[in-house]
C-alpha positions in Angstrom: -165.6 50.5 -22.2 -167.6 47.6 -23.6 -170.3 46.1 -21.5 -169.8 42.4 -20.8 -173.0 40.3 -21.2 -172.5 37.5 -18.7 -176.1 36.3 -18.9 -176.0 35.8 -22.7 -172.6 34.2 -22.5 -173.7 31.7 -19.9 -176.9 30.9 -21.9 -174.7 30.3 -25.0 -172.4 27.9 -23.1 -175.3 26.0 -21.7 -177.0 25.7 -25.1 -173.7 24.5 -26.6 -173.3 21.8 -24.0 -176.9 20.6 -24.2 -176.8 20.4 -28.0 -173.5 18.6 -28.3 -174.1 16.0 -25.6 -176.4 13.7 -27.7 -174.1 14.0 -30.7 -171.0 12.8 -28.9 -172.6 9.4 -28.2 -174.2 9.3 -31.6 -170.8 9.8 -33.4 -169.0 7.2 -31.2 -168.4 4.1 -33.3 -169.3 0.9 -31.4 -168.6 -2.4 -33.1 -170.3 -4.5 -30.4 -172.2 -4.1 -27.1 -173.5 -6.1 -24.2 -170.4 -8.3 -23.8 -171.0 -10.9 -21.1 -168.4 -13.5 -20.2 -170.2 -16.8 -19.4 -167.2 -19.2 -18.9 -163.5 -19.1 -18.3 -162.3 -22.7 -18.2 -158.7 -23.9 -17.8 -157.6 -26.8 -20.0 -154.4 -28.7 -20.8 -153.7 -26.3 -23.7 -154.7 -23.1 -22.1 -157.9 -21.3 -21.2 -161.3 -21.4 -22.9 -163.1 -18.1 -22.9 -166.8 -18.0 -23.8 -168.6 -14.6 -24.1 -171.9 -13.5 -25.5 -172.2 -10.1 -27.3 -174.2 -8.1 -29.8 -172.4 -7.3 -33.0 -173.2 -4.0 -34.8 -172.7 -3.3 -38.5 -168.9 -2.7 -38.3 -166.6 -5.0 -40.3 -164.4 -7.3 -38.2 -160.7 -7.1 -39.0 -158.7 -8.7 -36.2 -158.8 -10.2 -32.7 -155.8 -10.5 -30.5 -155.4 -11.8 -26.9 -152.9 -10.5 -24.4 -152.0 -12.1 -21.1 -150.5 -10.4 -18.1 -148.1 -12.1 -15.6 -146.5 -10.0 -12.8 -147.0 -6.8 -14.7 -145.6 -8.1 -18.0 -147.9 -8.2 -21.1 -147.6 -11.1 -23.5 -149.3 -11.6 -26.9 -150.9 -15.0 -27.0 -152.0 -17.3 -29.8 -155.7 -18.4 -29.8 -158.0 -20.6 -31.9 -161.8 -20.9 -32.3 -163.5 -23.6 -30.2 -166.5 -25.0 -32.0 -168.5 -28.2 -31.2 -169.1 -28.6 -34.9 -165.9 -28.1 -37.1 -168.1 -27.1 -40.1 -169.2 -24.0 -38.1 -165.6 -22.8 -37.7 -165.1 -20.2 -40.5 -161.6 -19.2 -39.4 -160.1 -16.5 -37.2 -160.9 -13.6 -39.6 -164.6 -14.4 -40.2 -166.9 -11.4 -40.0 -170.2 -12.1 -38.4 -173.5 -10.6 -39.3 -175.0 -8.0 -37.0 -176.9 -9.5 -34.1 -176.4 -11.7 -31.0 -173.4 -14.0 -31.1 -171.2 -16.1 -28.8 -167.4 -16.0 -29.0 -165.7 -19.3 -28.0 -161.9 -19.2 -28.1 -159.0 -21.2 -26.6 -156.2 -18.9 -25.4 -153.0 -20.9 -25.7 -151.0 -20.3 -22.5 -148.5 -23.2 -23.0 -148.7 -24.0 -19.3 -147.6 -20.5 -18.2 -149.5 -18.9 -15.3 -151.3 -15.6 -16.1 -153.0 -13.1 -13.9 -155.5 -11.9 -16.5 -156.4 -12.0 -20.2 -157.5 -9.1 -22.4 -159.2 -9.7 -25.7 -158.8 -6.8 -28.1 -160.5 -6.3 -31.5 -160.1 -4.1 -34.5 -163.2 -3.3 -36.7 -163.8 -0.9 -39.5 -166.8 1.3 -38.8 -167.9 3.6 -41.5 -164.3 3.6 -43.0 -162.6 4.3 -39.7 -160.5 1.6 -37.8 -161.8 1.2 -34.3 -159.6 -0.6 -31.7 -161.4 -1.7 -28.6 -161.0 -4.0 -25.6 -163.6 -6.7 -26.1 -163.3 -8.0 -22.6 -160.7 -8.4 -19.8 -161.0 -11.5 -17.6 -159.2 -12.7 -14.5 -157.4 -16.0 -15.1 -158.8 -19.0 -13.3 -156.6 -20.2 -10.4 -155.2 -23.3 -12.1 -154.2 -21.9 -15.6 -151.0 -23.9 -15.5 -152.6 -27.3 -15.5 
C-alpha cells in the first residue's frame, strides 16, 4: 500500500492558492475604476446622470442605458450633455486614460422608471469586456 503524504499535499494546496491569488486580480481587465455618481436630475426629456470615473487604457466601444419599471427592463436612448457643444465628440468617442466626467441625458419619454443601469463595452488587450458602469435609483419625479 502506498503511503499518503497529507502534509506535503496540504502545503502544495496552500502554495498554489497563495501564488494564484495576486495573479487573478492582475489578469482581470478593468476599463475604469472609482465610479462616483454626483447628480441624478429629472428634466422634461428624461434624467441627467453625471458621474466621475478614472478611465484605464482600454478602448471604448459602446455605452448603453437600461431602465427598469416593475421588473421589466427597457433599452433607452441617451445623448451627451455638454455645456460647450464643441466639447461633444459624439457617443462613440474614446477618452484618454485619466480622470473624466460622464454627463448624459437618459431619454425616458415621460415614463416612470425604478432605476437605470449604464453598461459599457471596452476592448482591453484585444478582449471585449462588458461591465456595468453604474446603477442608479431613479429620482422620485422622473415622469415630469
